[in-house]
C-alpha positions in Angstrom: 8.9 -23.3 -23.9 5.5 -21.7 -23.3 3.4 -22.8 -20.4 0.7 -21.3 -18.2 1.2 -20.5 -14.5 -1.2 -21.8 -11.9 1.3 -20.9 -9.1 0.4 -18.3 -6.4 2.2 -15.6 -8.3 3.3 -14.4 -10.7 0.3 -15.6 -12.6 -0.9 -15.7 -16.2 -1.2 -12.2 -17.8 -3.8 -11.5 -20.5 -2.9 -10.4 -24.0 -4.8 -7.2 -23.4 -2.8 -6.4 -20.4 0.5 -7.1 -22.1 -0.5 -5.0 -25.1 -1.3 -2.1 -22.8 2.3 -2.2 -21.7 3.6 -1.4 -25.2 2.3 2.2 -25.3 4.8 4.9 -25.9 6.7 6.3 -23.0 5.8 9.7 -21.6 7.8 12.0 -19.3 7.1 11.0 -15.7 7.2 14.6 -14.6 4.9 15.7 -17.4 1.3 16.8 -17.3 0.5 13.6 -19.3 1.8 11.5 -16.4 -0.1 13.6 -13.9 -3.3 13.0 -15.8 -2.6 9.3 -16.0 -1.8 9.0 -12.3 -4.8 11.0 -11.2 -7.1 9.1 -13.5 -6.3 5.9 -11.6 -7.2 7.2 -8.1 -11.0 6.9 -8.1 -11.0 3.2 -9.1 -8.0 2.4 -6.9 -9.7 4.0 -3.9 -12.9 2.1 -4.6 -10.9 -1.2 -4.8 -9.1 -0.4 -1.5 -12.3 0.8 0.1 -10.7 4.0 1.2 -10.9 7.8 0.9 -7.1 7.9 1.4 -4.6 8.3 -1.4 -3.3 5.2 -3.2 0.5 5.4 -3.9 2.3 3.6 -6.7 5.7 2.2 -5.9 8.2 0.8 -8.5 9.1 -2.2 -6.5 7.7 -5.5 -5.2 5.3 -5.2 -2.3 8.3 -6.0 0.0 9.7 -2.6 -0.7 6.5 -0.9 0.6 6.3 -3.4 3.5 9.8 -2.6 4.6 9.3 1.1 4.1 6.1 1.0 6.2 7.7 -0.5 9.3 10.6 1.9 9.0 8.2 4.9 8.6 5.9 4.3 11.6 7.7 2.3 14.3 9.1 4.3 17.2 8.7 2.0 20.2 8.2 -1.6 18.9 6.5 -3.5 16.2 4.5 -6.7 16.7 5.0 -9.1 13.8 2.2 -11.7 13.5 3.7 -14.8 11.9 2.0 -17.9 10.5 3.9 -18.7 7.3 7.0 -18.0 5.3 6.2 -14.4 4.3 4.9 -13.2 7.6 7.9 -14.8 9.2 10.1 -12.8 6.9 8.5 -9.6 8.1 10.0 -10.1 11.5 13.4 -10.7 9.9 13.0 -7.4 7.9 12.0 -5.5 11.0 15.0 -6.7 12.9 17.3 -6.0 10.0 15.9 -2.4 9.9 17.2 -2.1 13.5 13.7 -2.0 15.0 12.5 -3.4 18.3 10.3 -6.3 17.2 8.4 -9.2 18.7 7.6 -12.4 16.8 4.0 -13.5 17.6 4.3 -17.0 16.2 1.7 -19.5 15.1 2.2 -22.8 13.3 2.2 -22.6 9.5 -1.3 -23.1 8.4 -2.9 -21.8 11.6 -4.5 -18.3 11.4 -3.4 -15.4 13.5 -5.4 -15.5 16.8 -7.1 -12.2 17.6 -7.0 -12.9 21.3 -3.2 -13.5 21.2 -2.9 -10.2 19.4 -5.0 -8.5 22.1 -2.9 -10.0 24.9 0.3 -8.8 23.3 -0.9 -5.3 22.5 -2.3 -4.9 26.0 1.2 -4.7 27.3 1.5 -1.2 25.8 4.9 -2.0 24.4 3.9 -1.5 20.7 3.1 1.3 18.3 2.9 -0.8 15.1 1.7 -4.2 14.0 2.2 -6.2 10.8 -0.1 -8.8 9.5 -0.3 -10.8 6.3 -4.0 -11.3 5.5 -3.6 -14.3 3.1 -0.4 -16.3 3.8 0.3 -17.8 0.4 3.1 -20.1 1.6 0.5 -22.3 3.3 -2.8 -21.1 1.9 -4.0 -19.7 5.2 -6.3 -16.7 5.5 -6.6 -15.1 8.9 -9.8 -13.4 10.1 -8.9 -9.8 9.2 -12.1 -8.2 10.5 -11.8 -10.0 13.9 -8.1 -9.0 14.2 -8.7 -5.4 13.2 -11.6 -5.2 15.7 -8.9 -5.9 18.4 -6.3 -3.5 16.9 -8.8 -0.6 16.8 -8.9 -0.8 20.6 -5.3 0.3 20.7 -5.3 3.7 19.1 -1.5 4.2 19.4 -0.8 1.1 17.3 -0.4 1.7 13.5 -1.6 -1.4 11.5 0.3 -2.5 8.4 -1.6 -5.2 6.4 -0.2 -7.1 3.4 -3.1 -8.0 1.1 -0.9 -9.0 -1.7 -2.6 -12.2 -2.6 -6.2 -11.3 -1.5 -6.6 -7.8 -2.9 -9.4 -7.4 -5.5 -10.4 -11.1 -5.1 -12.6 -10.4 -2.0 -13.9 -7.4 -0.1 -11.2 -5.7 2.1 -12.7 -2.4 3.1 -9.7 -0.5 4.4 -11.4 2.4 6.0 -14.2 0.4 7.5 -11.7 -2.1 9.1 -9.5 0.8 10.3 -6.4 -0.4 8.4 -3.7 2.3 8.5 -1.4 1.0 5.7 -2.7 -1.5 3.2 -0.3 -2.9 0.7 -0.6 -5.1 -2.4 1.4 -6.0 -5.5 0.8 -6.3 -9.2 1.6 -10.0 -9.8 -1.2 -11.8 -7.8 -4.9 -11.4 -8.3 -4.4 -8.2 -10.3 -2.9 -10.5 -13.0 -0.1 -8.1 -14.0 3.6 -8.7 -14.3 5.7 -8.2 -11.1 7.3 -4.9 -10.3 4.5 -2.5 -9.1 3.4 -2.2 -5.5 0.3 -0.2 -4.4 -0.3 1.1 -0.9 -2.9 3.3 0.8 -1.9 5.2 3.9 -4.1 6.8 6.6 -3.5 10.3 7.9 -2.7 8.7 11.3 0.2 6.8 9.7 1.4 9.9 8.0 1.3 11.9 11.2 3.3 9.1 12.9 5.8 9.0 10.0 6.5 12.7 10.3 7.9 12.0 13.8 10.1 9.1 12.8 13.8 9.6 12.1 15.7 7.4 9.6 12.8 6.7 7.3 15.1 6.6 4.3 13.9 8.1 1.0 12.8 5.6 -1.6 10.0 4.2 0.5 9.4 7.1 2.8 5.6 7.6 3.3 6.0 11.3 3.6 7.7 11.5 0.2 4.9 9.4 -1.4 2.3 11.8 0.0 4.2 15.0 -1.1 4.5 13.7 -4.6 0.9 12.3 -4.7 -0.3 15.8 -4.0 1.3 16.8 -7.4 0.1 13.7 -9.2 3.5 12.1 -9.2 5.7 9.4 -7.6 8.8 10.1 -5.6 11.1 8.3 -8.1 10.9 7.2 -11.7 7.8 5.1 -12.0 7.4 1.9 -14.1 5.3 3.4 -16.8 4.6 0.2 -18.7 3.1 -1.4 -15.5 1.1 1.7 -14.8 -0.4 1.4 -18.3 -1.1 -2.2 -17.5 -2.8 -1.2 -14.3 -5.0 1.2 -16.1 -6.0 -1.6 -18.5 -6.6 -4.0 -15.6 -8.8 -1.5 -13.8 -10.9 -1.2 -16.9 -11.3 -5.0 -16.9 -12.2 -5.1 -13.2 -14.9 -2.4 -13.3 -16.3 -3.8 -16.6 -16.8 -7.2 -14.9 -18.0 -5.5 -11.7 -16.3 -5.8 -8.3 -19.0 -8.1 -6.7 -19.0 -10.4 -9.8 -15.2 -10.5 -9.6 -15.3 -11.6 -5.9 -18.0 -14.2 -6.6 -15.9 -15.6 -9.5 -12.9 -16.0 -7.3 -14.9 -17.7 -4.6 -16.6 -20.1 -7.1 -13.4 -21.1 -8.9 -11.6 -21.6 -5.6 -14.3 -24.1 -4.5 -14.1 -26.0 -7.8 -10.4 -26.6 -7.3 -10.9 -27.4 -3.6 -13.5 -30.0 -4.4 -11.2 -31.6 -7.0 -8.5 -32.0 -4.4 -10.8 -33.4 -1.7 -12.4 -35.8 -4.2 -8.9 -37.1 -5.0 -8.3 -37.8 -1.3 -6.1 -34.8 -0.4 -6.9 -32.5 2.5 -6.4 -28.8 2.8 -3.3 -27.9 4.7 -4.6 -24.8 6.5 -7.0 -24.9 9.4 -10.5 -25.6 8.4 -12.4 -22.5 7.6 -9.3 -20.5 6.9 -8.4 -21.6 3.4 -7.4 -18.9 0.9 -9.9 -17.7 -1.6 -7.2 -17.2 -4.3 -5.4 -20.6 -4.1 -5.7 -24.0 -2.5 -2.9 -25.4 -0.5 -3.3 -29.2 -0.3 -1.4 -31.4 2.1 0.3 -34.2 0.1 -1.6 -36.9 2.0 -1.4 -39.3 -0.9 2.4 -39.0 -0.9 2.6 -38.5 -4.7 5.9 -37.4 -6.3 5.1 -33.7 -6.7 8.2 -33.0 -8.8 7.2 -35.7 -11.2 3.6 -34.5 -11.2 4.6 -31.0 -12.1 7.0 -32.2 -14.8 4.2 -34.1 -16.5 1.9 -31.1 -16.2 4.6 -28.8 -17.8 5.7 -31.1 -20.6 2.4 -32.7 -21.6 -0.2 -30.1 -20.6 1.8 -26.8 -20.8 1.0 -25.6 -17.3 2.6 -25.7 -13.9 1.4 -25.6 -10.3 3.5 -25.1 -7.1 5.1 -28.1 -5.4 5.2 -26.6 -1.9 7.1 -23.6 -0.5 10.0 -23.6 1.9 9.8 -26.2 4.6 6.6 -27.4 3.0 8.2 -28.3 -0.3 7.1 -31.8 -1.3 4.7 -31.9 1.7 2.1 -29.6 0.1 1.1 -28.3 -3.3 -0.6 -25.0 -4.2 -2.9 -24.3 -7.1 -3.9 -20.7 -7.9 -7.3 -19.6 -9.1 -6.7 -15.9 -9.0 -6.7 -13.2 -11.7 -8.4 -13.8 -15.0 -9.3 -17.4 -14.6 -12.8 -18.6 -15.7 -14.8 -21.7 -15.2 -13.6 -22.9 -18.6 -9.9 -22.4 -17.8 -10.3 -24.1 -14.5 -12.1 -27.0 -16.2 -9.1 -27.3 -18.5 -6.7 -27.2 -15.6 -8.6 -30.0 -13.8 -8.7 -32.1 -16.9 -4.9 -31.8 -17.0 -4.5 -32.5 -13.3 -6.6 -35.7 -13.7 -4.5 -36.9 -16.6 -1.2 -36.2 -14.9 -2.4 -37.7 -11.6 -2.8 -41.0 -13.3 0.8 -41.0 -14.5 2.4 -39.7 -11.3 4.1 -42.3 -9.0 4.0 -42.3 -5.2 7.1 -41.3 -3.3 8.9 -44.3 -1.8 8.3 -44.6 1.9 11.3 -43.5 4.1 
């Protein structure tokens, strides 16, 4: 059964992008691959807002996220947590045998810069993790304000997940002072899952050179050594790299500013639909994501039934809530290649399905 995804990732992939993946294979240690890899760097650096290299990792973003904390933490890592995925980063840090502190905020509440300042001021930390746009609850923290705090602690290496905000809004890595910025292919880049991209500062590489037990597959030093030769440490996912090249063509053809404006406009259209229906945004006001809307199920509708109608009758699906928010919230993506026309079609389907959806019986 064919249907379109309006979940927070993976999302719909264009025919052009899928076609790009069907190009013939080349040797990943060949001059052809070196030329392909190096051709991507200028546009990737522009998207990241950096002069640093952008590495390509055959993995989900979590591989790069785990590798980063392993590569730069010597003393202790501060994990800023305000949703399922940022919570997971603390679990990952602990499983890697690192000393880690969980700086917890309620799901849907942004990371508080002053709480970060208070914790870093103890001097106990040399690394910090942060998820810019927490998709589990649709909450976007104030990254510039947080990084303004982190920059005051020069021994602390910052690791920022921009998986669901990258390319949909400005995130100037160098200007903000982000040491390691990570994203993945299956969100706003509108590619299939399986490719992570990360840009790493010299500060972070210098720290990694002092760290024992970095492993190999996600070792930042190995990424840099291979990057210098136009290669990746291990066998790359060539099909997705072809897709990335195609997607970069699309992004720069549209224009970065126009792309950011499109995401913001479509996000507002979906937001206004939900508010007009009587729902409210789950995250704190002013901190809603620009790539999705997470609505609290204030009307108590049967979200499973709602999605079943959307899938069977309208050939699309949204998300019925993640983790402990399942059934209590629902999330609708507007990221990637969506347009005013496709969002209008989505809203028409949402309206029709809404009329057929029952309320959940009161407990």
